[in-house]
Each structure stands twice: as C-alpha cells, then as structure tokens.
C-alpha positions, 0 to 999 in steps of 0.5 A: 680592451687592449687600450685599457690594458696598455694605459694601466701598464703605463701608469704602473711603470710611471709610478714605479719609476718615480718611487725608485728615485731616492729623495723624491717624494712618491706621488701617486699619479691618479689616472684621468677621471673616467665613467663607471663603465670605464672603471669596470673596464679598468679592472684587471682581467683576473679579478673580473673572472673571479668575481664572475665565478663567485657571482655565478656560484652565488646565483646557483646556490640561491636558485638551488635553495629556492627549488629545494624549498619549493619542492619540499613545500609541494611534497608537504601539501601533496598528501593532504591534497590527495587525501582531500581529493580522495575523500571528495571523490569517495561516493557517499555509500562507499567506505574503506575499512581499516585493519582494526575495523576488519577484525570486527567484520565478517564477509560471506558470499551470497549462497543459493538454495532450493526452496518452495517459494510462496508468492505473497500479495496484498488484499483487503477483507470484505463482506461475504456478499452471498450472505449479506442482505439489505433491509428495505421497508415495503410500505410507507410510514413513520418510524415509532421504535428502532429495536436494533443498533449497528453491530448487534447480532440478530436472529432471523425473525427478530424485530428491527423497527416498528412503523406506523403505516397508513397503508396497513389501515388501507389493506385492513379496510380492503380485507374487511370489504372483501370478506363482506363481499364473500359473505354476501356471495355465500348468502346469495348462493344459498338463496339461489340453491334453494330457489333452484331446488324449489323450481325443480320440484314444482317443475316435476309436478308441472306446476312451474314452467321449464323456462322458469326452472332454467332461469333459477338454475342460471341464477344458481350458477351466477351465485356460485361464480360470484362466491368464487370471485369473492373468495379470490378477492379475500385471498389476494388482500390477505396476501397483501396483509401478510407483507405487513407481517400480519396474521391474515387467518384471523378476522380483522374487525375494523369497527372494534373499540381499539380501531384498526391495527396501525403498527407494522414490525419489520423483522430480520430476514436472516441471522447475522450482524447489523453492519449498517443502520440508516434509520432513526425514530420519527423518520418517515420511510418509503418503499422507494428509498434508494438506501436500505434501512439496515444491512445485515451480514453473516460474518461467520465467513468473509471474503478477501479480495487480492490483486494478483499479477497476470504473470503468476495467474497460471499458478492459481486455480479455483479451490486452491488453498491459501493462507491469510495474515493480518497485522492485527494477529501477526502470529496467526494464519487463517486458512482459505480457498480461492473461490473466484478468479476475475475473467478480466485483467485490470488494464491500469495495474495489469492485475487480476482480482482474486477472491478467497473465502475465509472462515471467520471463527469468533469474528476476528477478521473485520471488513476493510482490514488489510491482509496478506495472502500467501499463495504456494508455488507449484514447484521448488526453485533455486533462490539467492539467500543471505544470513538474516543478520546481513540485512538492515532496514531503514524505513521500508527499504532493506540494505546490505554491505557488498565488499567490492574490493578488499576493505572497500564496502558499498551499501546496496539496496536489495529486495527481500522475501521471506525468512527461512531458518535464519536466511532471507531470500533475496528477490533483487539486488544481489547475485549468487557469490557476491561477498556481503558483510554478515557481521559488523553491519552497524559499524559500517553503517555508522561510518557511512552516516558519519561521512566516511570518517574512521574515527 
C-alpha cells in the first residue's frame, strides 16, 4: 500500500515539474500498465472510503426495503390465514353469532320443576285370550256351505258352516239299533213278568213245582237287567248324536223315504267377532285338524302387552290404573288396568311383560295396533325443563342450542319427555342452569347447515 502511494506521488511531481516549464509541451506520462487489482490499489484512500460508505448505505437501503416488503406481505396474508385456520378448526355443530344476529336470539337457563312424572312405555294391542275360542269340527265330513266370513259378528248358537258327515249316518244307525234292542228287551220283560205271575198262581195251587217257579222268577230278573242295559245303550248313542247338534229326543227312522240325515251344522260357541277363518266350501275336514276352522273373539275388551324395564317394576302393581294411547286416535286416551305381571324377566331385553285389560267400546282398538302406555309415578320429583320453543327436531332426534361462551353456540342432542304447560321435560343432555337459545332457533340452525357462514 505504501509503495503505491509513493509511486502516485512521484508521478504527480513529475507531471507538475514538466508543466511548470514554459514552452515545454505538457506531456502526460502514463504510468506503467497495471492489472485491474493494481488499478484498485492505485485509487486514493479518501475516494475508496467514500465509495465503501456509499456501497454500504446502498446495501442497507436494499436490505431494509426487502425486509419491509416481506413483513408487509406477511401481515397482509396472516389475517386471511388465521381466518381460514379458525374456520377449519371450528367444529361442525358450533357457530359464532354476530351482534346483529344476537339481537334476534334469546338465551334462557334450564330450570327445574317438580312434576308428577308419568313413565311411558310401548306395547301392542292383542286379543283377550280369556274371551277367545277356536272352533274345530268334532267329526269328519265334506263342507257343503259356509255361513260366516272373517270379520262377521256372530251370536252364540249361530250357524257357521254345514257339513255332510258319514259319521252322523253311523251314529243314527247305532241309535236305531239301540232303540230296537230296547224294544226287544221291553217285550222280553213283559213276557217274563207274565210267565212269572202264572207260575206263582200255579205254585199256590200246587199245580207247578217250586223249581219251575224259581226258574220263571230268574228269567224275570234277567229280562229286567237286559232292559236296563238296552236303555243305557240308547242314552249313550243319544249323547253321541247330541255332539252333532241333533235332537236325540225325536226317534230317527232310518227307513223313511228321505233317508238318514247326513247334514251337520256347526254353530258358534260364543258371541263375538270372527277374527280368523280357514275353511271353504267343498273342503274335507277332520277332527284331528291342527288348525281351527274359525277363531271367534269377543272384542269388547282387549289386552295391551307392554315391556317394562325391571328398574321401574317396583312402581307397578296388579290393578293399577294406566292410560293407553294409539296413533290412530292421538287425541284420545283409553283407561285400562294392569291385570297381570309376568313373574320372569326377559334376559335379552331386561324387561318384564305387563298385561293391561282395556275396555274397547265400539271396537276402536284393533289387535296388533302399536300402543303407548302411560304409567303414573308414585310421587312427584324435580326435573329439568326448557321452553318447548327451544327444542327442534330432525327425524326422531331432538336438539337445542347451548351457549357455551358469549355468542358461541353448540347444537346438542337431548332426550325429551312430555310437555307440561309450554315446557318440555329434559330426560338427558342438559343440566339445570345450562344457557340455551329459546328464540332464533331456525336462524342458528340455518347458519350451521350453511357451513357456519354468517351471510
């Protein structure tokens, strides 16, 4: 460095000396040709400092500009990114309401009330089996006529169907033979009585031996015994004939011009409604048929079979009053009484079958109808309630909007009970004091369904 400075000074002095001589052409003596690095080394020290300072300032300015624009770009993108991440992190059932929307929403706490809670269970209407009778045929034969159809109301003794039965013919023949034997026994008894009377008179006159008298009296006793046996046989056959619905008090002449009676009429054993019919004209029926020809039920009373959880069994007793409701008549309640409680518990469902007897005026309740049974509670108890307007349903589920923090609402599923004076009992999902929206429910639901957009 020092050598470069000395060289520069010498060259300057040389130029200055030559230029100071008058009449002498000023000639610039160029320094020897040097490398670019040597040129840089030949720059004066003051100029180099200026250039370094300027370069440093320019570099600092460029760096500051880059940092400024980088930070400005980050600040511009950050709110959008935060908004996007917040939207993505928001649960699907949670919304944040704006101040304008909050003016359309009312929030009230869940309150507690003491009510007579009625337990409700489900069941099914069925026939009263104590007033239900199957109709079978007691004999074989071919069906000639069916006099009643399914759904018809019949009275006791009303004809149901007519059968041509060969068994009836056989019984009539047996009855005719039994009565013939009875007549013969009467004739034999009458003869034996006369013989015995004659033998007694002759024996008194010593015209007949005592041995012959005793023989005639023995014959009389045998004739009396034969008559009793014949009379018993007639009564037995008449009882068989009565099974066919025939009047056994009238003698049946098997040899009359019209021939024996072959037709048997099966009659209704009780008054009621024919709920089932499995017979038709021309069908051959037998006594050992497993299925009844008719099923007759008195529908003036029906049963409702319900399944009650074992945890509530202690509050139910035989004779207890209950109410029955069916979807066909939603505004009507049918009074009933518990008539039977099954002594065993269903191991699969942990429920007990309870049978209720229900009067059925007009036959409104039909077997196999779905029914709901209201069983009154033993004593009142406190329950959580909300205004009915706070609950909205989707399908079979019920929901409310709970305010978890100011303006933050979460849609929550709840279990609901009965409605009492504008309030609905909450069975599960809420606690007393929880703030819930009671107005603006549809607005909140519409915001959730739109993906949380507050447009």
